[in-house]
C-alpha positions as CSV (number, residue, x, y, z in Angstrom):
1,M,-6.9,-7.6,13.1
2,R,-7.4,-9.0,9.5
3,I,-4.2,-10.5,8.1
4,A,-5.0,-12.7,5.1
5,S,-8.4,-13.1,3.6
6,I,-6.3,-14.5,0.7
7,Y,-4.2,-17.1,2.4
8,N,-4.3,-20.8,1.6
9,D,-2.2,-23.8,0.6
10,C,-1.8,-22.5,-3.0
11,M,0.6,-19.7,-2.0
12,F,3.8,-19.1,-3.9
13,L,5.2,-16.8,-1.1
14,E,4.2,-17.7,2.5
15,V,5.3,-15.7,5.5
16,S,4.2,-17.2,8.7
17,Q,4.4,-15.7,12.3
18,L,7.7,-14.0,11.3
19,R,9.7,-12.2,13.9
20,I,12.9,-10.2,13.3
21,S,14.8,-8.8,16.2
22,Y,17.9,-6.6,16.6
23,A,20.3,-6.6,19.5
24,G,19.9,-3.7,21.8
25,R,16.2,-3.1,20.8
26,S,13.5,-3.9,23.3
27,Q,10.9,-4.5,20.6
28,P,11.1,-6.7,17.5
29,A,11.5,-4.9,14.2
30,V,9.0,-7.3,12.7
31,R,6.6,-9.2,15.0
32,D,4.3,-12.1,14.2
33,V,3.7,-11.2,10.6
34,S,1.8,-13.6,8.4
35,F,0.7,-13.2,4.8
36,G,0.7,-15.1,1.4
37,M,0.9,-14.3,-2.3
38,R,0.0,-16.5,-5.3
39,A,2.2,-16.8,-8.3
40,G,1.8,-13.7,-10.5
41,D,0.5,-11.5,-7.7
42,I,1.9,-8.1,-7.0
43,G,1.9,-7.4,-3.3
44,V,2.7,-4.1,-1.7
45,L,3.9,-3.3,1.9
46,I,3.0,0.2,3.0
47,G,3.4,2.1,6.2
48,P,5.2,5.0,7.8
49,S,9.0,5.2,8.1
50,G,10.4,2.7,10.6
51,C,7.3,0.4,10.5
52,G,9.4,-2.7,9.5
53,K,8.4,-3.0,5.8
54,T,11.9,-2.8,4.4
55,T,13.2,-5.1,7.1
56,L,10.5,-7.6,6.1
57,L,11.5,-7.3,2.4
58,R,15.1,-7.8,3.2
59,A,14.2,-11.0,5.2
60,V,12.4,-12.3,2.1
61,A,15.5,-11.6,0.1
62,G,17.6,-13.5,2.6
63,L,19.5,-10.4,3.8
64,E,18.1,-10.4,7.3
65,P,18.1,-13.4,9.7
66,V,14.7,-14.2,11.4
67,A,14.3,-14.9,15.1
68,A,11.1,-17.0,14.7
69,G,8.5,-18.0,12.1
70,T,9.1,-19.1,8.5
71,I,9.4,-17.8,4.9
72,K,8.5,-20.2,2.2
73,L,9.0,-19.9,-1.6
74,A,7.1,-22.4,-3.7
75,G,6.6,-24.6,-0.7
76,Q,10.3,-24.6,0.3
77,V,11.4,-23.1,3.7
78,V,14.1,-20.5,2.8
79,S,14.1,-18.7,6.2
80,S,13.5,-19.8,9.8
81,A,15.3,-19.5,13.1
82,T,17.4,-22.5,12.1
83,R,17.6,-22.2,8.3
84,N,18.7,-19.4,6.0
85,V,19.0,-20.1,2.3
86,A,21.6,-17.8,0.8
87,P,20.2,-14.8,-1.2
88,E,21.8,-16.0,-4.4
89,A,20.2,-19.4,-4.1
90,R,16.6,-18.0,-3.8
91,Q,16.3,-16.8,-7.4
92,I,15.1,-13.4,-6.3
93,G,15.6,-10.2,-8.2
94,M,15.8,-6.8,-6.4
95,V,15.2,-3.2,-7.6
96,F,16.4,-0.4,-5.2
97,Q,15.5,3.2,-4.9
98,D,18.9,4.4,-6.1
99,Y,18.7,2.1,-9.2
100,A,22.3,0.9,-8.6
101,L,23.3,1.1,-12.3
102,F,26.9,0.9,-13.2
103,P,27.8,4.3,-14.7
104,H,30.7,3.0,-16.8
105,L,28.6,0.3,-18.5
106,N,26.0,1.0,-21.2
107,V,22.4,-0.1,-20.9
108,G,22.9,-3.4,-22.6
109,R,25.8,-4.4,-20.4
110,N,24.0,-3.2,-17.3
111,V,21.0,-5.4,-18.1
112,A,23.3,-8.3,-19.0
113,F,25.2,-8.1,-15.7
114,G,23.2,-10.8,-13.9
115,I,23.2,-13.3,-16.9
116,H,26.9,-13.3,-17.8
117,H,26.9,-17.2,-17.5
118,V,24.4,-17.4,-20.4
119,P,26.0,-17.9,-23.9
120,K,26.6,-14.6,-25.7
121,T,23.9,-15.0,-28.4
122,Q,21.2,-16.0,-25.9
123,R,22.4,-13.2,-23.6
124,A,22.0,-10.6,-26.3
125,A,18.5,-11.9,-27.2
126,R,17.4,-11.8,-23.5
127,V,18.7,-8.3,-23.1
128,A,16.8,-7.2,-26.2
129,E,13.7,-9.0,-25.0
130,V,13.6,-7.3,-21.5
131,L,14.5,-3.9,-22.9
132,E,11.6,-4.2,-25.3
133,L,9.4,-5.3,-22.4
134,V,10.2,-2.1,-20.4
135,G,9.8,0.2,-23.4
136,L,13.5,0.8,-24.1
137,G,14.0,-1.4,-27.1
138,G,17.1,-0.5,-29.2
139,Q,18.7,1.6,-26.3
140,E,21.5,-0.9,-25.5
141,K,24.3,1.5,-26.4
142,R,23.2,4.4,-24.3
143,F,24.8,5.1,-20.9
144,P,22.9,5.8,-17.6
145,H,23.8,9.5,-17.5
146,E,22.1,9.9,-20.9
147,L,18.8,8.7,-19.5
148,S,16.0,10.3,-17.5
149,G,15.2,9.1,-14.0
150,G,12.2,7.1,-15.2
151,Q,14.3,5.5,-18.0
152,Q,17.0,4.6,-15.5
153,Q,14.4,2.9,-13.3
154,R,13.2,0.9,-16.3
155,V,16.8,-0.2,-17.0
156,A,17.1,-1.3,-13.3
157,L,13.8,-3.3,-13.7
158,A,15.0,-4.9,-17.0
159,R,18.3,-5.9,-15.3
160,A,16.3,-7.5,-12.4
161,L,13.9,-9.3,-14.8
162,A,16.7,-10.6,-17.1
163,P,17.6,-13.7,-15.1
164,K,13.9,-14.7,-14.9
165,P,13.6,-14.5,-11.1
166,R,11.0,-16.5,-9.2
167,L,10.2,-13.4,-7.2
168,L,11.0,-9.7,-7.7
169,L,11.4,-7.4,-4.7
170,L,11.2,-3.6,-5.2
171,D,12.2,-1.3,-2.3
172,E,10.8,2.2,-2.8
173,P,11.9,2.2,-6.4
174,F,10.2,5.5,-7.4
175,S,11.1,7.6,-4.3
176,N,13.6,9.7,-6.2
177,L,11.1,10.6,-8.9
178,D,8.6,13.5,-9.0
179,V,5.1,12.8,-7.8
180,D,3.4,12.7,-11.3
181,L,6.0,10.5,-12.7
182,R,5.9,8.1,-9.7
183,E,2.2,7.3,-10.2
184,R,2.4,7.0,-14.0
185,L,5.5,4.7,-13.7
186,A,3.8,2.6,-11.1
187,H,1.0,1.9,-13.6
188,E,3.5,1.1,-16.3
189,V,5.6,-1.2,-14.1
190,R,2.4,-3.1,-13.1
191,S,1.8,-3.7,-16.8
192,I,5.4,-4.8,-17.3
193,L,5.3,-7.2,-14.4
194,K,1.9,-8.7,-15.5
195,A,3.3,-9.1,-19.1
196,A,6.3,-10.9,-17.7
197,Q,4.1,-13.0,-15.4
198,T,6.4,-12.0,-12.5
199,T,5.4,-12.4,-8.8
200,A,6.6,-9.2,-7.1
201,L,6.6,-7.7,-3.6
202,F,6.9,-3.9,-3.5
203,V,7.7,-1.5,-0.6
204,T,6.5,2.1,-0.5
205,H,5.1,4.8,1.8
206,D,3.1,6.3,-1.0
207,Q,-0.6,5.3,-1.1
208,L,-1.1,6.3,-4.8
209,E,1.8,4.1,-5.8
210,A,0.4,1.2,-3.7
211,F,-3.0,1.5,-5.2
212,A,-1.6,1.8,-8.8
213,I,0.6,-1.2,-8.7
214,G,-0.7,-3.7,-6.1
215,D,-3.2,-6.6,-6.4
216,I,-3.0,-6.9,-2.6
217,I,-1.7,-4.4,0.0
218,G,-0.4,-4.9,3.5
219,V,-0.5,-2.0,6.0
220,M,2.3,-2.1,8.6
221,H,2.8,-0.2,11.8
222,S,5.4,-0.7,14.6
223,G,6.5,-4.0,13.2
224,A,3.0,-5.5,12.9
225,L,0.9,-6.2,9.8
226,H,-2.5,-4.7,10.5
227,Q,-4.3,-5.8,7.3
228,W,-3.5,-7.6,4.1
229,D,-6.2,-6.9,1.5
230,D,-7.1,-5.3,-1.8
231,A,-7.2,-1.5,-1.9
232,Y,-11.0,-1.3,-1.9
233,T,-11.3,-3.3,1.3
234,L,-8.5,-1.4,3.0
235,Y,-10.4,1.8,2.3
236,H,-13.9,0.8,2.9
237,R,-13.4,-2.0,5.5
238,P,-10.3,-1.0,7.5
239,A,-9.6,-3.7,10.2
240,T,-8.0,-1.3,12.7
241,R,-8.0,2.3,13.7
242,F,-4.5,2.7,12.3
243,V,-5.5,1.4,8.9
244,A,-8.6,3.7,8.9
245,E,-6.4,6.7,9.7
246,F,-3.5,5.8,7.4
247,I,-5.5,5.1,4.3
248,G,-7.4,7.9,2.7
249,H,-8.9,11.0,4.4
250,G,-11.4,10.8,7.2
251,V,-12.1,11.4,10.9
252,F,-13.6,9.6,13.8
253,A,-16.8,11.0,15.1
254,P,-18.6,10.0,18.4
255,A,-21.7,7.9,17.7
256,I,-24.4,5.9,19.4
257,I,-25.8,2.8,17.8
258,R,-29.4,2.1,18.7
259,Q,-32.0,-0.3,17.5
260,V,-35.2,1.5,16.5
261,N,-38.2,-0.6,15.1
262,Q,-35.9,-3.5,14.2
263,Q,-33.5,-1.1,12.3
264,M,-30.0,-0.1,13.3
265,V,-29.7,3.7,13.7
266,V,-26.3,5.3,14.1
267,Q,-26.6,8.7,15.9
268,T,-23.8,11.1,14.9
269,P,-23.1,14.8,15.1
270,L,-24.3,15.0,11.5
271,G,-27.7,13.3,12.3
272,D,-28.9,9.7,12.2
273,L,-27.4,7.3,9.7
274,T,-30.0,4.7,8.6
275,D,-30.3,2.1,5.9
276,V,-26.6,1.2,6.3
277,A,-25.1,-2.2,5.5
278,E,-23.4,-4.5,8.0
279,C,-24.0,-2.2,10.9
280,P,-22.8,-3.7,14.2
281,L,-25.4,-4.4,17.0
282,P,-25.6,-1.9,19.9
283,S,-24.3,-4.6,22.2
284,A,-21.0,-4.6,20.4
285,Y,-20.1,-1.5,22.4
286,P,-20.9,-0.4,26.0
287,G,-24.2,1.5,25.8
288,G,-23.8,1.4,22.0
289,A,-21.2,4.2,22.2
290,C,-18.5,4.0,19.6
291,D,-16.5,6.1,17.1
292,V,-17.7,6.0,13.5
293,L,-15.3,6.6,10.6
294,L,-16.5,9.3,8.3
295,R,-14.5,9.5,5.1
296,A,-14.2,12.7,3.1
297,D,-16.3,11.2,0.4
298,D,-19.0,10.3,2.9
299,I,-19.7,14.0,3.4
300,V,-21.8,15.8,0.8
301,H,-21.9,19.5,0.3
302,D,-25.6,20.4,0.3
303,D,-26.9,23.9,0.9
304,E,-30.3,22.5,1.7
305,A,-29.0,20.3,4.5
306,P,-30.2,21.0,8.0
307,V,-26.6,20.8,9.3
308,N,-24.0,23.4,8.5
309,A,-20.3,23.7,9.4
310,Q,-17.5,26.2,9.3
311,I,-14.6,25.8,6.9
312,I,-11.4,25.8,9.0
313,R,-9.0,24.5,6.4
314,K,-9.0,24.0,2.6
315,A,-6.7,22.2,0.2
316,F,-6.9,22.7,-3.5
317,R,-6.6,19.4,-5.4
318,G,-7.4,20.6,-9.0
319,S,-10.7,19.0,-9.6
320,E,-11.8,19.4,-6.0
321,F,-11.2,21.0,-2.6
322,L,-10.5,19.0,0.5
323,Y,-12.4,21.0,3.2
324,T,-11.9,20.5,6.9
325,L,-15.1,21.6,8.6
326,R,-16.0,22.3,12.3
327,L,-19.5,21.4,13.4
328,D,-21.4,23.3,16.2
329,S,-20.6,20.3,18.5
330,G,-16.9,21.1,18.1
331,D,-16.3,17.9,16.1
332,T,-14.6,18.1,12.7
333,V,-15.2,16.3,9.5
334,M,-13.6,16.4,6.1
335,A,-15.3,16.7,2.7
336,H,-14.3,16.4,-1.0
337,V,-16.1,19.2,-2.8
338,P,-15.9,20.0,-6.6
339,S,-13.5,22.9,-7.1
340,H,-16.0,25.2,-8.6
341,H,-17.5,25.4,-5.0
342,D,-14.7,27.8,-3.9
343,H,-15.8,28.9,-0.4
344,K,-13.7,31.1,1.9
345,L,-12.1,30.1,5.2
346,G,-14.5,30.8,8.0
347,E,-17.6,30.5,5.7
348,R,-20.3,28.1,6.7
349,I,-21.7,25.5,4.3
350,G,-24.5,22.9,4.5
351,I,-23.4,19.3,4.7
352,R,-24.9,15.9,5.1
353,A,-23.6,12.4,5.6
354,Q,-24.1,9.8,2.8
355,V,-22.7,6.6,4.2
356,D,-23.3,3.3,2.5
357,H,-21.8,1.2,5.2
358,V,-20.7,2.0,8.8
359,V,-17.2,1.4,10.0
360,T,-17.0,1.7,13.8
361,F,-14.4,1.2,16.5
362,H,-14.3,1.4,20.3
363,R,-14.5,4.9,21.5
364,E,-11.2,6.5,22.4
365,T,-11.0,8.3,25.7
């Protein structure tokens, strides 16, 4: 299990061996989680519902007590089994999925809510500054009901940024928006956070959001953090079977790794894979037998290929189809195919594997 390839003494947020338990539950909600973030990083926690990501975020905010482990901010322990710094003393901002805007206050007063202690002139200047930052300059007099969902989310972000928090936490902030707007707003929020030089930790279940906004992404399942890495590494070098299945599209195919003439050969239902980087030795698995991960972009539609497969499912994605294909062996693979290759269900097409590096796991029985 790969936890933190980016984890050293220069971290701004450090979570170490964190465990969070609830009375009446046999298993911890969060168990032995460790990761770190540098100042200015945007981290994302992703995983299925109930995996513990929101519980972990709430613990960082100081809203959940921890049973074991520590949370440090700028080197200071803010949470442990014996210490819990109050949320308001952590200088943390939060943005929620329901925006939590006050409907009876205009945009300016909503944004100013967390900085009421600041002198009036400075407060007005800060409100104008953060509204300009989120692309809503001059909108102080409008009310939440007059704004679109995306604009309301920007106001919520501006309000969270106004007190200049040391850390910003965002809990599924785009879940109430339509899919196209979510990804676009994620890119825009990333730009806003980078411009504000704000360290942020973001929770989502949407991979496109995670990839759009995050410098580093953690994949959680059943309370455990399986991997904490950049998006490219999560996709191409998944540390566990769960990460491999959860991120992207792909299948596991039975394979045998053999050494032939000083070269590693991976025998698969699609033929032998050769000239592959970082291939494990046959001795890594009993008899060299393993499961190899074949991503949809590892499978190429090629009418001249010696292997063909039957299309059993197809999903139109605009520029491409995602085909699910059954091989003569009974194994299935997936393939991204340009959408002008519009084949019918039941049709057979030629395919070949084009794998730059092999990702293998112990074979499941």
